[in-house]
C-alpha positions in Angstrom: 0.0 0.0 0.0 2.8 2.4 0.9 4.4 1.8 -2.5 1.2 2.7 -4.3 0.8 5.9 -2.3 4.4 6.8 -3.0 4.2 6.2 -6.7 0.9 8.0 -7.0 2.1 11.1 -5.2 5.4 11.2 -7.0 3.7 10.6 -10.2 1.3 13.5 -9.6 4.3 15.6 -8.7 5.8 14.8 -12.1 2.4 15.4 -13.7 2.3 18.8 -12.1 5.6 19.7 -13.6 4.4 18.6 -17.0 1.2 20.6 -16.7 3.2 23.8 -15.8 5.1 23.3 -19.0 2.1 22.4 -21.1 -0.3 25.0 -19.8 1.6 27.9 -21.5 1.8 25.9 -24.7 -1.9 25.1 -24.7 -2.8 28.7 -23.8 -0.7 30.2 -26.6 -1.8 27.7 -29.2 -5.5 27.8 -28.2 -5.9 31.5 -28.0 -3.2 32.9 -30.4 -3.0 29.9 -32.7 0.8 29.8 -32.4 2.8 26.6 -32.1 5.7 28.0 -30.0 8.8 25.8 -30.2 10.7 28.5 -28.2 8.7 27.7 -25.1 11.6 25.7 -23.7 13.7 28.9 -23.8 11.2 30.6 -21.4 11.6 27.6 -19.0 15.4 28.0 -19.1 15.2 31.7 -18.5 13.0 31.1 -15.5 15.4 28.5 -14.1 18.6 30.5 -14.7 16.9 33.7 -13.5 16.0 32.0 -10.2 19.5 30.5 -9.9 21.2 33.8 -10.6 18.9 35.7 -8.2 19.5 33.4 -5.3 23.2 34.4 -5.3 23.1 38.0 -6.5 19.7 39.6 -5.7 19.5 41.3 -2.3 17.2 39.4 0.0 17.0 36.3 -2.2 18.4 32.9 -1.3 17.6 29.2 -1.0 15.6 29.5 2.2 12.3 30.9 3.3 10.9 34.0 1.6 14.3 34.5 -0.1 13.6 31.6 -2.4 10.2 33.0 -3.2 11.8 36.2 -4.2 14.3 34.4 -6.4 11.4 32.5 -8.1 9.5 35.7 -8.6 12.5 37.2 -10.3 12.9 34.2 -12.5 9.2 34.3 -13.5 9.4 38.0 -14.3 12.4 37.3 -16.5 10.5 34.6 -18.4 7.5 36.8 -18.7 9.5 39.7 -20.2 11.3 37.5 -22.7 8.0 35.9 -23.8 6.4 39.3 -24.3 9.4 40.6 -26.3 9.4 37.4 -28.5 5.7 38.1 -29.3 6.2 41.7 -30.1 9.3 41.4 -32.1 9.1 38.0 -33.8 5.6 36.6 -33.6 3.4 39.5 -34.2 4.5 40.1 -37.8 3.9 36.3 -38.5 0.4 35.7 -37.3 -1.5 33.3 -39.7 1.9 32.3 -41.3 2.4 29.0 -39.6 5.5 27.8 -41.4 7.4 31.0 -40.7 6.3 30.8 -37.0 7.7 27.3 -36.6 11.0 28.3 -38.3 11.5 31.4 -36.2 10.6 29.7 -32.9 12.8 26.7 -33.6 15.7 29.0 -34.5 15.1 31.1 -31.4 15.1 27.9 -29.2 18.5 26.9 -30.6 19.9 30.4 -30.3 18.7 30.5 -26.7 20.5 27.3 -25.8 23.7 28.6 -27.4 23.4 31.9 -25.5 23.0 30.1 -22.2 26.0 27.9 -22.9 28.1 30.8 -23.9 27.1 32.7 -20.7 27.3 29.9 -18.1 28.8 26.9 -19.8 27.3 23.6 -20.8 27.7 21.8 -17.5 24.8 21.5 -15.1 24.6 23.9 -12.3 23.6 23.0 -8.7 20.3 24.5 -8.0 19.4 26.4 -4.8 16.7 24.4 -3.0 15.0 25.3 0.3 15.8 22.8 3.0 12.2 21.8 3.5 11.9 20.7 -0.1 14.6 18.1 0.4 12.9 16.6 3.4 10.3 13.8 3.5 6.7 13.6 4.7 5.2 10.3 5.7 1.7 9.6 4.3 0.1 6.2 4.8 3.5 4.7 5.4 5.0 6.3 2.3 7.9 8.8 2.7 7.2 11.4 0.0 9.6 14.2 -1.0 8.2 17.6 -0.1 9.1 19.1 -3.5 6.3 17.0 -5.0 3.7 18.8 -2.9 5.2 22.1 -4.0 4.8 21.2 -7.6 1.2 19.9 -7.1 0.2 23.1 -5.2 1.7 25.3 -7.9 0.0 23.4 -10.7 -3.4 23.6 -9.0 -3.0 27.3 -8.5 -2.0 27.9 -12.1 -4.9 25.9 -13.4 -7.4 27.7 -11.2 -5.9 31.0 -12.1 -5.9 30.5 -15.8 -9.5 29.2 -15.9 -10.7 32.2 -13.7 -8.8 34.6 -15.9 -10.3 33.3 -19.1 -13.9 33.0 -17.8 -14.4 35.9 -15.4 -12.2 38.8 -16.4 -12.8 41.4 -19.1 -9.4 40.8 -20.7 -10.1 37.1 -20.8 -13.4 37.6 -22.5 -11.7 40.0 -25.0 -9.1 37.4 -25.8 -11.7 34.6 -26.4 -13.8 36.9 -28.6 -10.7 37.9 -30.5 -10.0 34.3 -31.3 -13.5 33.7 -32.5 -13.8 36.9 -34.6 -10.8 39.1 -34.6 -12.1 41.6 -37.2 -15.3 42.2 -35.2 -13.5 42.9 -32.0 -11.1 45.2 -33.8 -14.1 47.1 -35.3 -15.3 47.7 -31.7 -12.1 49.6 -31.0 -10.3 46.9 -29.1 -6.7 46.3 -29.9 -6.6 42.4 -30.0 -2.8 42.5 -30.6 -2.2 43.7 -27.1 -4.4 40.9 -25.8 -2.3 38.3 -27.6 0.9 39.9 -26.2 -0.7 39.3 -22.8 -1.4 35.7 -23.7 2.3 35.2 -24.6 3.4 36.9 -21.4 1.1 34.6 -19.3 2.4 31.5 -21.1 5.9 32.6 -20.6 5.2 33.1 -16.9 3.9 29.6 -16.5 6.9 28.2 -18.4 9.3 30.2 -16.3 7.6 28.9 -13.1 8.0 25.4 -14.5 11.7 26.0 -15.0 12.1 27.5 -11.5 10.3 24.6 -9.8 11.8 22.1 -12.2 15.2 23.0 -10.8 13.9 22.1 -7.3 12.7 18.8 -8.6 15.9 17.9 -10.4 18.4 19.6 -8.1 20.3 21.1 -11.0 19.7 23.1 -14.2 21.4 23.0 -17.7 21.0 25.0 -20.9 19.2 22.0 -22.6 16.9 21.3 -19.7 14.1 23.4 -21.1 14.2 21.6 -24.4 14.0 18.2 -22.6 10.9 19.2 -20.7 9.4 20.8 -23.8 9.1 17.4 -25.4 6.8 16.1 -22.7 5.0 19.4 -22.7 4.1 18.9 -26.4 3.0 15.3 -25.7 0.7 16.4 -22.9 -0.8 19.2 -25.1 -1.5 16.8 -28.0 -3.0 14.1 -25.8 -5.1 16.7 -23.9 -6.3 18.4 -27.1 -4.5 21.3 -28.7 -5.5 24.5 -27.0 -7.4 23.0 -24.0 -6.0 23.9 -20.6 -8.1 21.4 -18.7 -7.3 18.8 -21.3 -3.6 19.5 -20.6 -4.2 18.9 -16.9 -5.9 15.5 -17.5 -3.2 14.5 -19.9 -0.4 15.5 -17.6 -1.9 13.4 -14.8 -2.1 10.4 -17.1 1.4 10.8 -18.5 3.0 11.4 -15.1 1.3 8.5 -13.4 1.9 6.1 -16.3 5.6 7.0 -16.5 6.1 6.6 -12.7 4.3 3.3 -12.4 5.9 1.8 -15.5 9.4 2.9 -14.6 8.9 1.3 -11.2 7.7 -2.0 -12.7 10.0 -2.0 -15.8 12.9 0.4 -15.3 13.5 2.7 -18.3 10.3 1.8 -20.2 8.2 4.7 -18.9 9.1 7.0 -21.8 8.3 4.3 -24.3 4.9 3.8 -22.8 4.2 7.5 -22.9 5.0 7.6 -26.6 2.8 4.6 -27.1 0.0 6.4 -25.3 0.5 9.4 -27.6 0.3 7.1 -30.7 -2.9 5.5 -29.5 -4.5 8.8 -28.9 -3.5 10.1 -32.3 -4.9 7.0 -33.9 -8.2 6.7 -31.9 -8.9 10.3 -31.0 -6.7 12.7 -32.9 -8.4 15.8 -31.5 -7.2 14.7 -28.0 -9.1 13.9 -24.8 -11.1 17.1 -24.8 -10.7 18.3 -28.4 -9.6 21.9 -29.3 -11.6 23.9 -26.8 -9.6 27.0 -26.0 -11.8 28.2 -23.1 -12.2 24.8 -21.3 
């Protein structure tokens, strides 16, 4: 019983990390119709921003509120980079899918090269609060505390995104702009600013995933964002392109499947995740929930 509890909670912790990565992807694709391969760069910026702030920003550090301040700094960095990417590179390319893919892929590669040139290719030890390295006993299972941090962050992000889209004026404008951009523009509303905000929110979620992913792994590297991005895309496709709630369901399925399979057959978890993706594409290509941007 304790083993099942441990695998379930650690699997949900991994699922929470995948959701934080995928939520920004789903939001940007569902509302702005942009397949952003540079999303991994926002993760890396958040991770390295938090790492840098913990040593250099006054008041920041690996303990208590200092760590929260470092994470906030990393998230702000990721948000700013995402907004700049939309303004400079993506905005001129709306409705030009091939050019978007080429630009974002190129930006992703350039971002990795820039991080390697700045801080080297070797992994860096990540500052982690002491309590995240401790264990909590639940039903006989000793669960790492960092899993609870990830789960709590994922739940907060999911609730925040759904509330933003359904109950705020800006969220309503964004949804309306997706349905009929010309009508919203005729009403005197600048939809382009709304899409910049969508990118900024997606970048913030990605940066948070990078910051908390460092806590999960204990280290960061320039290619870490690209590695997580692969699972982010898998989650988005399984959940339904553009569905935030679908991404949450898919992340839970992928995280639990990967954890239980790796425990039973070491190293086969990734293969089973790819097999699940293949089954979904064959049986239900629109994903679990289909493309519902506001769900």
